[in-house]
N, C-alpha and C positions, 0 to 999 in steps of 0.2 A: 504494500500500500504506500503510495507516495503522499506525503503530507506537506502541503505548501506552508511555508513560513514567510509571513510578510514582515519585512524589515521596516517598512514605512507604509502608512495607510492614511488616507484622507478621512477626517471625521465626516459624518453624514450632514450635520448642521453646524454652521459657524456664523457668527455675526459677520456682516459684510466687511467691516473694518478689519477684523481678525483674519478673515479669508484673504483680503488684499495684502496684509502684512506677510502672511504665510506664502502667498504666491511670489512676493518679492524675494523672500529669503530662500525658498526652496524651488528648484527647478523640478517639475514633475518627472523629468527623465532620470532623476536620481533614485527613484523608487526601484528597488530591486526585489525580485521574487526568486526565491531559492527553493528547489524541490529537494527534500531530504527523504531518502528511501528508508522505511522502517525495516530492519533486518528480520529474517526468519531464522530462528535459532532452535535446533533440536537439543534441548537442555539435557536430556538423558544421555544422548550420544556424546555431547561435550563432556559431561561429568565422567562418563565411562572412559572416554579417551584419556582423561587426566588421571584415571585410576582411583577415583574418589567415590565414597558413599555419599548419599544425600546429605547426611549430617556433616561429614568432613568438608564437602563442597560449600555448604552453608557457612561453616565456621571460617574456612580459609578466605572466603570472599565477602564476609560480613553480611550474609543474607540469612533469612529465616528458613529453617529446615521445613517448616510447614508450607512456606511459599514454594520451595523446590518441589515438595510432594504434590501440591495442588497443580503446579504448572506441568509437571510430568504426567500426571493423571488426567489432565485436561479439564479439571473442575474449575480452574481459573486460568486466566491468561495474564502474562506479565504486561504491565503498562509500558508505554513507549520508552520511558527513561530506563526501566529495567531491561528492556530489549537492547537498548544501546549499550548499557553496562555489560550485559551478557556477550554482546558482540566484541567488546574490548577484551573480555576474558577469553573469548574464543581465539582472538588474534595474539594477545600478549598475556597469557595466564600468569607467568612468573612475575612480570612487572606489576600486574594488578595485585597479586598476593603481597608483594613487597610494600606497595603503597598502603594496603590494609594493615599489614604488620606495623609499619611505621606510625600510622595514625593511632593504632591501638596502644602502642608503647607510649606515645605522647599523652593520650588520654589517661593512661594508668598513672602517669606522674602527677596529674592534677588532682 
């Protein structure tokens, strides 16, 4: 699924004075539309490729084991942010684990 992200958008109703000021400041050609494709991740296959149980996968990547179970069983679907995070895990699992470890050790200090 491609989800458009608008980086700039004209409001529907503006006072004529404000609309004039905005037209002077911003050229409509500067509005950019970017399509970001939401990845499709086979979470069970990813987890198995990494040789991890659901519990270990959840712990290593700072996720809920319940979410992992629900996603794998199809009772729930990961939201877009979770899918993007899982895509990062799929490409760079060791680096993501390191970031999670670093963040956890910092929060343990506080």
